[in-house]
N, C-alpha and C positions, 0 to 999 in steps of 0.2 A: 245581605250585609247587616251588621248589627245595629239595633236600636237598644242602647244600654243606659242605665242610670249612671250618670257621671256628674259629679259636683252638684248633686241634688236635683238634677233634671234628666229627662230622657233625651239623649242626643243620638241622632243618626249619623253614622260615619262609615266610610269605606276605606279599605287599604289594599293596595295592589303592589306586587313586586317586593323585591328585597334589595338591600343596600343602604346607602345614605338616605335618611328620611327627609322628606319635604312635606310640610304641612301647608295646605292651601286655604286661603281665607276669602270668602266671597263678600260682595257689597250687599246693601239692603235689597229686599224683595226677591231677587233671584237666589237660587240655592247653589249647593256644591255641584249640581248638574252642569254648571257653567264650565267646569274643569274636566269634562269628559275627554277632550283631546289630550290633556296632560296625563290623565290616567292611561290612555291608550298608548301614547308615544314615549313616555318617560319611565314606565314601570318595568321595562326590560333591564334597566340599570339602577333605578332608585326605588325606595319604598315611598310610594305616592299616597298621601293621606288626605282625604277630603272629609269635611263634616258640614252638616247644616247647623248654622247658628240657631240658638234658642228661638222658637217661634217661627222658624223658616223651614220650608220644605217639609221633610219628614220628621224633624225634631218636634217634640211637644211644645206647646205654648209655655211660657215662663211666667210664673206669678211674681218673680222678682224682676224689676225693670231692667231691660237690656242696656248695658253700658259697656264701654271698651274694657275697663278693668275686669268686669265679670266675664266677658268673652275670653280675655287672656287667661283667667283662672280656669275656664273650661278647657282651653288648649293644653294647659299644663297637666290637668287631671287626665285628659285624653292621652297625652304622651305617657303619663305614669301607667295608665291602663295597658298601653301597648309596650311597656318596658323600654321606652325610648328616653335615653338620658339627654341627648342633644339633637337638635334638628335644624334644618333650614326652614325659614318661613317664606311663603310666597303670598303676598296680598295684592288683590286686584282692585283698583279704584279705591273706594272707601276702605276696603279690606287692607290696603296698604297702610292706612293710618293705624289699624289695629296691630299690624306687624310691628310698626314703630313703637307703639305703646308696650307691646310684649318685650321687645328687645331692651327698652328703657327700664322696664320693671323687673325683668328676670334675665339679665345678661348672661348668666352662667348656663342657661338652658338652650341657647341658640347659637349655631355656628355662623349664621349670617342671614341676610334678608334679600328677597327678590321683590322689588316694588314695581308693579305694572300699572302705568297710568295712574299713579298714586299721588297723594298730597299729605302734607303735615298739618294743614289747616284749610278751612274753606272761607276765604276772605274776599273774593271778588264778587261783584254784583251778579254776574251771570250764574256762577255756580250756586251761590246762596239763594238766588231766585229759583233755580231748579229744585233745590232741596226743600225750600218753602212750599213750592208747588206740589211736590211729592207728599209732604206732610199734610197739606190741605186736601189733596185728592184721596189720600188713604183714610181721611176722616169722614168721607162721604161715600156711603155704600154704593150709590149708583155709579161713582167714578172709579171704584177700585179695579174693576175689570179693565177699564180703559187704561189706567196707569200700568197695570200688569201687561197688557197687550203691547204698549209702547216700549217698555223696558225689555221684555223678552224678545220682541221682534228686532229691536235694535242690536241685540247681542247674538242674533241667529245668522248662520251662514247657509242654512237650508231649512226646508219645511220640517225635516226630522228633528233638527236641533230646536226649532221653534216649539214644536209640540212637546218635546221633552222639558224645555225650560218653563213653558206655560203651565204644564201639568203640575210640576213641583211648586211653582210660585203660587198657584191658587190654593195650595194646601197650607200656606203660611198663616200665622195669626196676625191680623192687621194692627192690633195693639202693640205687639212686639216689633213689628216692622216699622211702625211709626216711631217707637222709642229709639230704634237704631238710627233712623233718619235724623231725629232731633238731637241725638248725642253728637252725630257727625257735624252738625251745624255749628256747634260751639267748641269742638275739640281743637286744640292748638298745642303742638309740641315743637314748633319751629325753633324756639329759643333753647330747646334741650337737645337738638339733633347732635351737637358736638359731643354729647355724653355717650353716644353709641360708638363702641370700639370695634364692633363686628363689621366685616366687609358687606357692602351693599351693591347689588346690581339694580340699576335703574333702567327701565325700558319704557319708551314713549313713542307714540306715533307722530311722524312729522307733520301730519295734517290735523293733529289735535291741538289747534291753536289756543283754545281756552285753558289748556293745562300747561302752556309754556311757563306761566308764572310759577306754578308749583314745581315744575322741573328745576327752575332756577333756584327756588328756595331750598330744595333738597341738596342741590350741588353746593350751594353756599354754606349750608350748615353741617353736612356730613363730613366725617374725617376720612373715610375709606370707601370710595365708590368707583364703579365703572358705569358709564352712561352709554346706552345704545339707543339710537333713534332709527325707526323704520320709515324711510322716506315717504312711501306711498300709503301708509296706514293711518288710521284715526285712533280712537280711544280704546276700542274693544278688541284688544290683541289676543286674549286667550281663545276666542272662537274665530275671529275674522282673519287672524294672522297666526294661526296655531303652529304651523310647521316652523316658521322662522323663530317664533317665541320659544318653542320647545328646544330647538337647536341651540339657541343662545343660553338657555337655562342649563342644558347639558354641558356645554363647553365651559361655562363660568364655574359651575360646581366642580367639574374635573380640575380646573386650574386652581381653585381654592383648596381643594383637598391635596393637590400636589404640593402646594406651598407648605402644607402641614405634614409632609412626608408620609402621606397615606398612599396605599396601593390603588392606583386608578389607571385607566387606559392612557397611553401617551399621546394619542393623536388629538389634534385640535380641529374643531369644526369652524369653517369660515362661512359667512352668510352674505350672499351676493347683494341682497336688497337692503342691507343695513349699513350704517356707517357709525363709527365711534366718534362721538363729539369730544369726549375727554374723560379724565378721571381726577382724583384729588390732587395728583401731582401737577396737573395743568392749571389749577386754580390760580388766579392772579396773573395769568399770562394769556396771550392770544392762543386759541386752540385750533389746530388744523383739523379739518374734517377728513379723516383717513378712510377712504373707500375700501370696503372688503369685497374683493372681486375674485 
């Protein structure tokens, strides 16, 4: 797959399938290898686009400091290279913050957003402590491998996945990785969420207790959203709950395209282990938990 000069840097990206494009955005340290199951399971119906952020995985180190606006520019230039006018964005964890920034900055280029275990700010003691710890460990050569081991193992469902994630993560430039972590520490778009007019799919794990705060903030601020919570899952949905996550992505995009009178399959997928907590229409009222069985 290509390693090409895009927006002044060499970016590694992969594209699979045809159809409505979905661009996936990974968090710090791990690479786009984290979306392998999305490539495998969604490319039969959609164009699945993954890329390694500057200084991560197989993309070259960046002399320009890594920031969210710069990553958003890279996404746009990648879309231009692939002749994509509009796409859905899917951001996992910190990658969800980048998806929000992109939709705020370039609303005409994105059909909607899929935010997986995401946040619009990092404001609680626990999350900020973890980010500070990652910044500190990434500054100490002896601890870099330990940090990489912890992050990649936590996102792995098998030894094969672990080896793939670890291999790519160790290729990253620690200066750029540290810049990504540092930017996430102070980023905050919560007060601007109401400016996003595009539809949003929120997906969280029911056992991801530390992110309940961020789920609530997104519900409170966004104008058009659907929230799906997976009862028995934690934070790492793209790899540890891939089947359910991908089914929901498929179903939601189909429904959104149908609303826009696009030619899409008529059937709707139901997910036994998930329940819908609510959407924007339910805000301000008590929300029933509708089991999908």
